[in-house]
N, C-alpha and C positions, 0 to 999 in steps of 0.2 A: 443799640446795646451799649451799656456803659462798661467801664473797665472792671467794675466789681462783678458783674454778671459773667464776664469772660474768664475770670479767675476762679469762680466758684465751681468746684467739681460736680459733675453730674451724679445722679444716684448710682448709675452703673460704675462710674469711676470710684465712688466711695465704697461700693460693695467689693470691687476688685481689689482695692487697697486693703480693706479689712480681711479679705481672704488671704492675701499675701502675708499680712501680719499674723494671722491665725496659723498659717503654715510654718512661719518662723518659730512660733511658740510650740507647735506640735513637734518640730524637729528638736527643739531644745528639751522638751519633755522626754522624748525618746532617748536622747543622750543622757539625761539625768537618771532615767530609769535604769539604763545600762550601768551607769556609775554606782547606783545603789546596789545592784546585783554584784558587781565586782567587789565593792566594799564589804558587802555581806559575806561573800565567799572568803574574804581575807579576815573576817571577824573584826573589822574596824568600825566599831559602834559610832564613834563621833562622825566619821565620814558618811556612814549610813544615814544618820540623822540630818546631816547637812544636805546631802543629795536628795533625800526624801522631801525636805522642805522646798528645795528648788523645783523638784518635780511637781509637787502639789501647786506651787505658784504658777508654773507654766500651764499645767492642766486646767487650773481655774481660769486663767486668761483665755485659753482656747474655748472653754465653755461660754464665757462671757461674750467673747467676740462672735462665736457661733450664734448666740441668742440675738446679738445686734444684727447680724447678717440676715437671719430669718425674719426679724421684725421689719427690716428695710425691704426685703423681697415681698412680704405680705402687704406692705403699705403701697407697693407699686401697682 
């Protein structure tokens, strides 16, 4: 085994890392959704727009990473 092979992550490690990253984005999306609701309750339109954009970005990343995880599992 050469050094390159020993440093290349296994499929299982790759999927585990992707799940961890997806969980981080899911937590961020939940926080941003909460901030949207707080800003909406205070009628702070600019803040609503900002946190909605952040929420959408995190949610989109979650979906994309989820698709990558599913494709990796199916390829196994």
